[in-house]
C-alpha positions in Angstrom: 2.5 -14.3 -15.1 5.4 -16.2 -13.6 5.0 -17.7 -10.1 6.4 -15.4 -7.6 9.1 -16.9 -5.4 9.1 -15.9 -1.8 11.8 -16.3 0.8 11.0 -17.6 4.2 11.5 -14.0 5.5 8.9 -12.6 3.0 6.4 -15.3 4.1 6.9 -14.5 7.8 6.7 -10.8 7.1 3.3 -11.2 5.4 2.0 -13.5 8.1 2.9 -11.2 11.0 1.8 -8.1 9.1 -1.6 -9.7 8.5 -1.9 -10.7 12.2 -1.2 -7.1 13.3 -3.5 -5.4 10.8 -6.4 -7.8 11.5 -6.1 -7.4 15.2 -4.9 -11.0 15.9 -1.9 -9.3 17.4 -2.9 -6.3 19.5 -1.1 -3.0 19.8 1.6 -3.3 22.5 1.5 -7.1 22.5 5.0 -8.6 22.8 6.2 -10.5 19.7 8.2 -13.4 21.1 10.6 -14.7 18.4 10.7 -18.3 19.7 6.9 -18.5 19.8 6.5 -17.0 16.3 9.2 -19.3 14.9 7.4 -22.3 16.3 4.0 -21.2 15.1 5.2 -20.5 11.6 7.5 -23.5 11.5 10.7 -21.6 10.7 13.9 -20.8 12.6 14.3 -17.6 14.6 16.5 -16.0 11.9 13.7 -15.2 9.4 11.5 -14.1 12.3 14.1 -11.7 13.4 14.6 -10.4 9.9 10.8 -10.1 9.4 10.5 -8.1 12.6 13.2 -5.7 11.5 11.4 -5.2 8.2 8.1 -4.6 10.0 9.9 -2.1 12.2 10.9 -0.1 9.1 7.2 -0.2 8.0 6.1 1.2 11.4 4.2 -1.9 12.5 6.7 -3.1 15.0 8.9 -1.3 17.5 11.8 -2.5 19.6 12.1 -1.3 23.2 15.0 -1.8 25.6 14.4 -4.7 28.1 11.0 -5.4 26.4 11.9 -6.6 22.9 9.6 -6.3 19.9 6.0 -5.2 20.3 3.2 -4.4 17.8 3.0 -0.6 17.2 -0.1 1.3 18.2 -1.8 2.5 15.0 -3.8 5.7 15.1 -6.6 7.2 13.0 -4.8 10.5 12.9 -1.7 8.8 11.4 -3.6 7.2 8.6 -5.7 10.3 7.9 -2.6 12.5 7.7 -0.7 10.1 5.4 -3.6 9.8 2.9 -4.6 13.5 3.0 -1.0 14.4 2.2 -1.0 11.9 -0.7 -4.3 13.3 -2.0 -3.0 16.8 -1.8 0.3 16.1 -3.6 -0.9 13.5 -6.1 -3.8 15.5 -7.4 -1.5 18.6 -7.8 1.0 16.5 -9.8 -1.7 14.8 -11.9 -3.1 18.2 -12.8 0.4 19.3 -14.0 1.0 16.0 -15.7 -2.2 15.5 -17.8 -1.4 18.1 -20.5 2.0 16.5 -21.0 0.9 12.9 -21.1 1.9 11.1 -24.4 0.2 8.1 -25.9 3.2 6.1 -24.8 2.8 7.3 -21.2 -0.9 6.2 -21.3 0.0 2.9 -22.8 2.5 2.3 -20.0 0.0 3.1 -17.3 -2.6 0.9 -19.0 -0.2 -2.0 -19.2 0.5 -1.7 -15.5 -3.3 -1.6 -14.8 -3.7 -4.8 -16.8 -0.8 -6.5 -15.0 -2.4 -5.5 -11.7 -5.8 -6.8 -12.8 -4.2 -10.2 -13.7 -2.3 -10.2 -10.3 -5.6 -9.6 -8.5 -7.0 -12.9 -9.9 -4.7 -15.0 -7.7 -3.6 -14.5 -4.1 -0.4 -16.3 -5.2 0.6 -12.9 -6.6 -0.6 -10.7 -3.8 3.0 -9.7 -3.0 3.0 -7.7 -6.3 -0.3 -5.9 -5.8 1.0 -2.9 -3.9 4.0 -2.4 -6.1 2.0 -2.6 -9.3 -0.6 -0.2 -7.9 2.1 2.3 -6.9 3.8 2.1 -10.4 0.4 2.6 -12.1 0.0 5.9 -10.2 3.6 7.1 -10.6 3.4 6.5 -14.4 0.6 9.1 -14.6 2.6 11.6 -12.5 6.0 11.2 -14.0 5.5 13.4 -17.1 5.1 16.5 -15.0 8.8 16.4 -14.4 8.6 17.5 -10.8 11.3 15.3 -9.3 11.1 16.6 -5.8 7.4 16.2 -5.6 7.8 12.7 -7.0 10.3 11.9 -4.3 7.9 13.1 -1.6 5.1 11.1 -3.0 7.2 8.0 -3.3 8.2 8.4 0.4 4.5 8.8 1.4 3.6 5.7 -0.6 6.3 3.7 1.2 5.0 5.0 4.6 1.4 4.1 3.6 2.3 0.8 1.9 1.2 -1.4 4.8 -2.3 0.3 4.8 -2.6 0.0 1.0 -1.8 -3.8 1.3 -4.4 -4.0 4.0 -7.0 -2.1 1.9 -6.4 -4.4 -1.2 -6.4 -7.6 0.8 -8.9 -7.1 3.6 -10.9 -3.9 3.2 -12.5 -4.3 -0.2 -9.9 -2.4 -2.3 -9.5 -5.0 -5.0 -13.1 -4.8 -6.2 -12.8 -1.0 -6.7 -9.2 -0.6 -7.9 -9.6 -1.6 -11.6 -12.9 0.3 -12.3 -11.5 3.4 -10.7 -8.1 3.1 -12.4 -9.8 2.6 -15.8 -12.0 5.7 -15.3 -8.9 7.7 -14.2 -7.1 6.6 -17.4 -10.1 7.7 -19.5 -10.2 11.1 -17.9 -6.5 11.5 -18.5 -6.8 10.3 -22.1 -9.6 12.8 -22.7 -7.7 15.7 -20.9 -10.6 16.0 -18.4 -8.3 17.5 -15.7 -10.8 18.4 -13.1 -12.7 15.1 -13.3 -9.4 13.2 -13.2 -8.2 15.1 -10.1 -11.6 14.7 -8.3 -11.7 11.0 -9.0 -8.1 10.6 -7.8 -8.8 12.5 -4.5 -11.8 10.4 -3.9 -9.9 7.2 -4.7 -7.2 8.0 -2.1 -9.4 9.4 0.7 -12.1 6.7 0.4 -9.3 4.1 0.8 -8.2 5.8 4.0 -11.8 5.8 5.3 -12.4 2.1 4.5 -9.0 1.2 6.1 -9.9 3.1 9.3 -13.4 1.6 9.4 -12.1 -2.0 9.3 -9.2 -1.4 11.7 -11.6 0.0 14.2 -14.0 -2.9 13.7 -11.1 -5.3 14.3 -10.1 -3.4 17.4 -6.7 -2.7 15.9 -6.9 1.1 16.6 
């Protein structure tokens, strides 16, 4: 795998995101651009760009006369996002499995293998969440439910920061490949109920582990 090139802004995004999710930066705490720039040894420009990106992710909010602050995360927000994902994704997988071709399964398995290789080095952690998302979408796409796929894609974007946290800091890496491999086997063997049950558990257990660690860190 080629070495992933990161811009200064990407590096700053990852550092600030990690500080927020691990509780090093508390909810409501001001994010001073000058101080962050000095700490991360960059100019204010990538810090400003990073804060805007993190605002889009829901981790940072800008308030008049106050500037940027870390957003308050809630258990309810995380539970709702992942419960919606479990509901829609299991429904789409149920519809998709009878239509999966050998090529579809090969594509999903190729993405699983790429993700497994990426897991072997934190140098490639920027691709973890994207490869994970593409693996799942590859299994849903054959259902041909474009509107549902759009809704799921949006939910995945909204939960991306938590997925990154789960993979990086909440033990998600050790479980991802075994569960993805088992899911593929169920799909290959057309074991629809077993595949959907595993997918639901895969999604909801991630939410539980994320919430557990965030509470332990004092982030929520």
